[in-house]
N, C-alpha and C positions, 0 to 999 in steps of 0.2 A: 504494499500500499504506499503510495507516495502522496505528498501533500505539500502545498506551499501556503504559508500563512502570511498575511500582510499585517504586520504589526508596526508600531512606532508612530503612525499618524495620531492616534489618540494620546500617546505619551507627549509628542511634541506640543500638541494643543493644550494639554494639561499643564505643561511647563510655561506656557505663555498665557497666563490667566487673563491678562487684559484683552486678549483677542477672543477668549472663549465667550460665546453667547449662543443662544439657541439657533439663530440664523446661520452662524458659521458652522455649528455642529451639523445642522441639517444639510447644508451645502456639501460638506465633507462626506457625510454619510451617503448622499445622493451620488456623489462622484464615485465613491468606493462601490456602491451597489451597482451602478451602471457598468463600471469596469470589471467587476468580478463576473457578471454575466457574459460579457464579451470575451473575457479570458476563458471561461468555461466552453463557450462555443468554438473558440479557435482551438483549444486543446482537443475537443471532440473531433474536429476536422483534421488535426494533425496526428491523432492517435493511430498506431498501426492496427489494422483490422485482420483478425483470423476468424474468430467466432463472433466478434462484436461485443463480447462481454466487457472488455476494457472500456470501450467507448461508451457503453451504456452505463458504466459505474462512475463516470466522471461527474463531479457535482461541485457546486459552490454554495456557501452560506455565510451569513453574517456571523461573526464570532464576538459577541459583545457589542459595545457601543460603537467603536470606530475601528473595527478590524474585520477582516474577512478570510476565509479559507477556500481555496480551490484545491481539489484533490481527486484521487480515484479510490475505489472501494475494492480493488483486487490486490491480492498479495504480490503478484508479479509485476505490478506497475513500476516500482522503483527499478527493477531490473531492466525493463524496457527503456525507461528514461535515462539511466546511467550506463547501461551495458554491464557485461560480465566479462570474465576472462575469455569465454568462448563465444561471446555474442556482442556485436557492435551495438553501440547506443542507438535507440530510436526515440529521441526526445520529442515530447509533445507538450509538457507542462511549462518547462522553462522557456521554450520559444513562444508560447502563447503569452506568458507574462511580458516577455521582452517586446512582443508585438504591440502591446497596449500600454507600456510603461510611460512613454512620451505623452500619450493622450491623457493618462491619469494625471501626470505632473502638470500638464497645461491647465486641466480642469481645477487642480488645487490652486494654481497661481491666480486664477480668476477669482477665487474666494478671497485671497489676500491682496 
C-alpha cells in the first residue's frame, strides 16, 4: 500500500496566526480539495493496469482540517511505484503529484 500525505499547509497557517481566518482556511481547504481530486484522477490514469485492481483502489481523502491523503489500497502499490530488485518502477502517484504541484502552489498564492 502506498500513500502520499499532504501535510504542512495547516502548520504554516497555524504559525502565522495573523493570517488565519475562516476565509483563508476555506480558500486553502478548497484549493487542497480540488487538487487532491485531480491528483487522484491523474494517478488512476497513470497506474499500470493488469487486472484493474490497483486503479480501482486509488483514493483521496481529506485528513483533518488542512491536509489530504492520496493513496492506493493494495499491498503491492508501493512496489509498482518504486520498483524492486527484479522489476523496474512504474510510478503513478509521485508523477501525479508533480503534475499538479504548480497548480496547487498558484492557488495558494492567490489566497495570500
